[in-house]
C-alpha positions as CSV (number, residue, x, y, z in Angstrom):
1,M,-13.5,35.4,14.6
2,H,-14.6,31.8,14.7
3,A,-13.5,31.2,11.1
4,E,-10.1,32.8,11.9
5,S,-9.6,30.7,15.1
6,T,-10.6,27.5,13.2
7,H,-8.0,28.3,10.5
8,E,-5.3,28.9,13.1
9,A,-6.2,25.6,14.8
10,T,-6.0,23.8,11.5
11,A,-2.6,25.4,10.7
12,E,-1.3,24.4,14.1
13,R,-2.6,20.9,13.7
14,R,-1.0,20.6,10.3
15,S,2.4,21.8,11.4
16,A,5.4,19.4,11.5
17,P,8.3,19.4,14.0
18,P,11.6,20.9,12.7
19,A,13.5,18.6,10.5
20,A,16.5,18.3,12.9
21,E,14.1,17.2,15.7
22,W,12.3,14.4,13.8
23,R,15.4,13.2,12.1
24,A,17.2,12.8,15.5
25,A,14.1,11.1,16.9
26,V,13.9,8.4,14.2
27,A,17.6,7.9,13.6
28,P,18.1,5.1,16.2
29,Y,15.5,2.9,14.4
30,I,16.9,3.3,10.8
31,G,18.8,0.5,9.2
32,P,18.4,-3.2,8.6
33,D,19.1,-6.1,11.0
34,A,20.2,-9.0,8.8
35,G,19.4,-11.7,11.4
36,R,15.9,-10.4,12.1
37,A,15.1,-10.0,8.4
38,I,16.3,-13.5,7.5
39,T,14.3,-15.0,10.3
40,Q,11.2,-13.1,9.1
41,L,11.7,-14.1,5.5
42,V,12.4,-17.8,6.1
43,S,9.6,-18.3,8.7
44,T,7.1,-16.5,6.5
45,L,8.0,-18.4,3.3
46,L,7.9,-21.7,5.1
47,L,4.5,-20.9,6.6
48,L,3.3,-19.8,3.1
49,A,4.4,-23.1,1.6
50,L,2.8,-25.1,4.4
51,S,-0.5,-23.2,4.1
52,L,-0.7,-23.6,0.3
53,G,0.3,-27.3,0.6
54,L,-2.4,-27.9,3.3
55,E,-4.9,-26.2,1.0
56,L,-3.9,-28.5,-1.8
57,W,-4.2,-31.6,0.4
58,L,-7.6,-30.5,1.6
59,L,-8.7,-29.9,-2.0
60,N,-7.5,-33.4,-3.1
61,H,-8.7,-35.4,-0.1
62,H,-11.7,-33.5,1.3
63,S,-13.4,-30.6,-0.5
64,V,-12.7,-27.4,-2.3
65,W,-14.6,-25.5,0.4
66,L,-12.3,-26.7,3.2
67,S,-9.4,-25.7,1.0
68,L,-10.8,-22.2,0.3
69,A,-11.4,-21.7,4.0
70,L,-7.6,-21.5,4.5
71,A,-7.2,-19.0,1.6
72,P,-7.4,-16.0,3.9
73,I,-4.4,-17.3,5.8
74,S,-2.4,-17.9,2.7
75,G,-3.5,-14.5,1.4
76,G,-2.3,-12.9,4.7
77,L,1.1,-14.6,4.3
78,L,1.3,-13.2,0.7
79,V,0.6,-9.7,2.1
80,R,3.5,-10.2,4.6
81,T,5.7,-11.4,1.8
82,F,4.9,-8.3,-0.2
83,I,5.9,-6.2,2.8
84,F,9.4,-7.8,2.7
85,M,9.6,-6.8,-1.0
86,H,8.5,-3.3,0.0
87,D,11.2,-3.0,2.6
88,C,13.8,-4.3,0.1
89,A,12.7,-1.5,-2.2
90,H,13.6,1.0,0.5
91,G,16.9,-0.7,1.4
92,S,15.6,-1.3,4.9
93,F,15.3,-5.0,5.0
94,L,18.8,-6.3,4.4
95,P,22.2,-4.6,4.6
96,W,23.4,-5.9,1.2
97,R,22.1,-4.3,-2.0
98,R,22.5,-7.4,-4.2
99,A,20.8,-9.6,-1.6
100,S,18.0,-7.1,-1.4
101,E,17.5,-7.2,-5.2
102,I,17.4,-11.0,-5.2
103,V,14.9,-11.1,-2.3
104,G,12.9,-8.3,-4.0
105,Y,12.8,-10.3,-7.3
106,V,11.8,-13.6,-5.6
107,T,9.1,-12.0,-3.4
108,G,8.0,-10.0,-6.5
109,V,7.4,-13.2,-8.5
110,L,5.4,-14.7,-5.6
111,T,3.2,-11.6,-5.4
112,L,3.1,-11.0,-9.2
113,T,5.0,-7.6,-8.8
114,P,8.0,-6.5,-10.9
115,F,10.4,-5.4,-8.2
116,A,12.5,-2.7,-10.0
117,Q,9.4,-1.2,-11.6
118,W,7.4,-1.1,-8.4
119,R,10.4,0.3,-6.5
120,R,10.6,3.2,-9.0
121,D,6.8,3.9,-8.8
122,H,6.9,3.7,-5.0
123,A,9.8,6.2,-4.8
124,L,7.8,8.7,-6.8
125,H,4.8,8.1,-4.5
126,H,6.9,8.9,-1.4
127,A,8.2,12.0,-3.0
128,S,4.8,13.4,-4.0
129,S,2.1,11.9,-1.7
130,G,-0.3,14.7,-0.7
131,D,0.8,17.1,-3.5
132,L,-2.1,18.1,-5.7
133,E,0.2,19.1,-8.5
134,R,2.0,15.7,-8.6
135,R,-0.9,13.2,-8.3
136,G,-0.8,9.9,-10.1
137,H,2.4,8.2,-9.0
138,G,0.9,5.0,-7.7
139,D,-1.9,6.8,-5.9
140,V,-5.6,6.1,-5.9
141,P,-7.0,8.5,-8.5
142,T,-8.3,11.5,-6.6
143,L,-10.1,14.6,-7.9
144,T,-10.9,17.8,-6.1
145,V,-14.5,18.9,-5.9
146,R,-13.9,21.7,-8.4
147,E,-12.3,19.3,-10.8
148,Y,-15.1,16.8,-10.5
149,L,-17.8,19.4,-11.1
150,A,-15.9,20.7,-14.1
151,R,-16.1,17.2,-15.8
152,S,-18.7,16.2,-18.3
153,P,-21.5,13.7,-17.2
154,R,-19.5,10.9,-18.8
155,G,-16.3,12.0,-17.1
156,R,-18.1,12.0,-13.7
157,L,-19.5,8.6,-14.4
158,V,-16.0,7.2,-15.2
159,Y,-14.6,8.7,-12.0
160,R,-17.5,7.4,-9.9
161,T,-17.0,3.9,-11.4
162,I,-13.2,4.0,-10.6
163,R,-13.9,5.2,-7.0
164,H,-16.7,2.8,-6.2
165,P,-15.7,0.3,-3.4
166,A,-16.6,-2.6,-5.6
167,S,-14.3,-1.4,-8.4
168,L,-11.5,-0.8,-5.9
169,L,-11.8,-4.1,-3.9
170,L,-13.1,-6.5,-6.6
171,G,-11.5,-5.0,-9.7
172,G,-8.3,-3.8,-8.1
173,P,-6.8,-7.3,-7.8
174,I,-7.5,-8.0,-11.5
175,H,-6.0,-4.7,-12.4
176,L,-2.8,-5.5,-10.4
177,M,-2.6,-9.0,-11.8
178,F,-2.6,-7.9,-15.5
179,S,-1.5,-4.3,-15.6
180,Q,1.9,-5.2,-14.1
181,R,2.6,-7.7,-16.9
182,F,3.2,-4.9,-19.4
183,R,4.6,-1.4,-19.0
184,P,5.3,1.1,-21.7
185,R,8.3,3.4,-21.4
186,G,7.7,6.6,-19.6
187,M,9.0,9.0,-16.9
188,A,8.9,6.1,-14.3
189,T,9.8,3.4,-16.7
190,G,13.3,3.1,-18.3
191,A,15.2,0.1,-19.6
192,P,15.9,-1.3,-16.1
193,Q,12.2,-1.2,-15.2
194,V,11.1,-2.8,-18.5
195,A,13.7,-5.5,-17.9
196,S,12.3,-6.0,-14.4
197,V,8.8,-6.4,-15.8
198,W,9.8,-9.1,-18.3
199,A,12.1,-10.9,-15.9
200,T,9.2,-11.1,-13.4
201,N,6.9,-12.4,-16.1
202,A,9.4,-15.1,-17.0
203,G,9.7,-16.0,-13.3
204,I,6.0,-16.2,-13.0
205,L,5.8,-18.4,-16.1
206,V,8.5,-20.8,-14.9
207,L,7.0,-21.0,-11.4
208,G,3.4,-21.5,-12.7
209,T,4.5,-24.2,-15.2
210,A,6.4,-26.1,-12.5
211,L,3.4,-26.0,-10.1
212,V,1.1,-27.3,-12.9
213,L,3.5,-30.1,-13.9
214,F,4.4,-31.3,-10.4
215,L,1.2,-30.5,-8.4
216,G,-1.5,-30.1,-11.0
217,W,-3.5,-27.2,-12.4
218,E,-5.6,-27.1,-9.2
219,M,-2.6,-25.7,-7.3
220,V,-2.6,-22.6,-9.4
221,A,-6.3,-22.1,-10.2
222,L,-7.9,-23.2,-6.9
223,V,-5.2,-22.7,-4.3
224,Y,-2.8,-19.9,-5.3
225,L,-5.1,-17.6,-7.3
226,P,-7.8,-17.3,-4.6
227,A,-5.1,-16.6,-2.0
228,Y,-3.5,-14.0,-4.3
229,Y,-6.9,-12.4,-5.0
230,L,-7.6,-12.0,-1.2
231,A,-4.1,-10.7,-0.6
232,A,-4.5,-8.1,-3.4
233,M,-7.9,-7.0,-2.0
234,A,-6.3,-6.5,1.4
235,G,-3.4,-4.7,-0.3
236,V,-5.7,-2.3,-2.2
237,W,-7.6,-1.5,1.0
238,L,-4.5,-1.0,3.0
239,F,-3.0,1.4,0.4
240,Y,-6.3,3.2,0.3
241,V,-6.8,3.9,4.0
242,Q,-3.1,4.9,4.3
243,H,-3.8,8.2,2.5
244,Q,-7.6,8.4,1.9
245,F,-9.4,9.4,5.1
246,E,-11.5,12.3,6.1
247,D,-8.9,14.5,7.7
248,A,-6.3,13.8,5.0
249,Y,-3.6,16.2,3.7
250,W,-3.4,17.7,0.3
251,E,-1.5,20.8,-0.7
252,S,-0.4,22.4,-3.9
253,G,3.2,22.9,-5.0
254,A,5.1,25.3,-2.8
255,E,2.7,24.8,0.1
256,W,3.4,21.0,0.2
257,D,5.8,19.8,2.9
258,Y,7.4,16.4,3.2
259,A,7.2,16.0,6.9
260,T,3.7,17.4,7.2
261,A,2.5,15.1,4.4
262,A,4.0,12.2,6.3
263,L,2.6,13.0,9.7
264,H,-0.8,14.3,8.6
265,G,-1.3,12.7,5.2
266,S,-0.4,9.2,6.2
267,S,-2.6,7.4,8.7
268,H,-1.9,5.3,11.8
269,L,-4.0,2.2,11.0
270,V,-4.7,0.5,14.3
271,L,-5.1,-3.3,13.7
272,P,-5.5,-6.3,16.0
273,R,-2.1,-7.8,16.7
274,V,-2.5,-10.8,14.4
275,L,-3.5,-8.5,11.5
276,Q,-0.6,-6.2,12.3
277,W,1.7,-9.3,12.0
278,F,0.3,-10.3,8.6
279,T,0.6,-6.7,7.3
280,G,4.2,-6.2,8.6
281,S,3.1,-3.2,10.7
282,I,2.6,-1.1,7.6
283,G,-0.4,0.4,9.3
284,L,2.1,2.7,11.1
285,H,2.3,4.4,7.8
286,H,3.1,7.9,9.1
287,V,6.3,6.5,10.6
288,H,7.1,4.8,7.4
289,H,6.6,7.9,5.2
290,L,8.6,10.0,7.6
291,A,11.5,7.6,7.6
292,P,11.3,4.9,4.9
293,R,14.5,3.2,5.9
294,I,13.0,2.0,9.2
295,P,12.3,-1.7,8.7
296,N,8.9,-3.2,9.4
297,Y,10.1,-4.8,12.6
298,R,11.0,-1.4,14.2
299,L,8.0,0.7,13.2
300,Q,6.0,0.0,16.3
301,R,8.9,0.6,18.7
302,C,9.8,3.9,16.9
303,H,6.2,5.1,17.2
304,D,5.7,4.1,20.8
305,S,8.9,5.8,22.0
306,T,8.6,9.0,19.9
307,P,5.8,11.4,21.1
308,L,6.1,13.6,18.0
309,L,4.9,10.7,15.9
310,Q,1.8,10.2,17.9
311,I,-0.1,13.1,16.2
312,A,-0.9,11.2,13.1
313,P,-4.6,10.6,12.2
314,V,-5.8,7.3,13.6
315,V,-7.8,4.9,11.4
316,T,-9.5,1.8,12.7
317,L,-11.0,-1.2,10.9
318,R,-14.4,0.3,11.1
319,S,-13.5,3.9,10.0
320,G,-11.2,2.4,7.3
321,V,-14.1,0.6,5.8
322,A,-16.3,3.8,6.0
323,A,-13.4,5.7,4.3
324,L,-14.1,3.8,1.1
325,R,-17.0,6.2,0.5
326,L,-14.7,9.3,0.7
327,T,-14.1,10.2,-2.9
328,L,-13.2,13.9,-3.4
329,W,-10.9,16.4,-1.8
330,D,-12.9,19.5,-0.8
331,E,-10.6,22.5,-1.1
332,E,-12.9,24.8,0.9
333,Q,-13.5,22.4,3.8
334,R,-10.0,20.9,3.5
335,R,-11.2,17.3,4.0
336,M,-12.2,14.3,1.9
337,V,-16.0,14.1,1.2
338,R,-18.5,11.7,-0.3
339,F,-20.2,12.2,-3.6
340,D,-23.5,12.9,-1.9
341,E,-22.0,15.8,0.0
342,V,-21.3,17.7,-3.2
343,A,-23.9,20.0,-4.5
344,E,-24.1,21.3,-8.1
345,P,-23.2,25.0,-8.2
346,T,-26.1,27.4,-8.9
347,A,-26.0,29.6,-12.0
């Protein structure tokens, strides 16, 4: 009786409102506001230039340590710049397609991300997030308990290494920096995406060369790269906690549902106001996954005024850090578990 009631409670908790209901609820918030977007873009890029310039001045006139003390601010502004690229990929930032592609390219160069390639990968992520049969589209590699136990000792070690917090947070930025410079053709990579990768590489080369020639190698090595590294670390963690938390959502094939995956498989990351500004409110990830064409500057208002969106799992800074230890999806318990919670099966 208890197991049956628990199953019923879980099923009820996992249900999503009818499509007509949630679509009507989010409809008023969908679509770009050109004035708001341009204000965000110009102010953020100006602040980024000022922050990097101040870092360089401190480096040249005082010390490298004072300069590095400002790197988190520059890194936060790079995260916010990435969010604008992200919104351009969804067509939610600007009302003009060509302008969105230009802004996406420029912000992609600044964040070392090929816009068209990333847009394609991200679209596949939205279409499959939480589906056990379609894992791998930009997601953090995730195995089920059964899959992990079926691996060889070497295979388990590889997976443990990939999922270790140090690998994710310290190695993730390096992986992003170099893996996005080259991309073989595949299901998510056609001619337009390959062209995007090389056009972005060319833009990075031109920008980097100009910075070295006019401002010195220190601008790249001791100012921009530390800020980028911190921004990428924050980005890896943000992406992780958006879908990797204890009460996550994973289903197989026909059981998977788009709205349920959005509302139960995407977290509501509650951040202090200043961090929410730097991250473009992307912590309201359940709202974003349900309606990707809502721009960053309307996510909070949509959430606050729409009760049916307030059922998403809440993650805080503290629980988000603890979630880095959750590594496997337990099909029996239907939750994410740590390695030390998994016992070897008896013969």
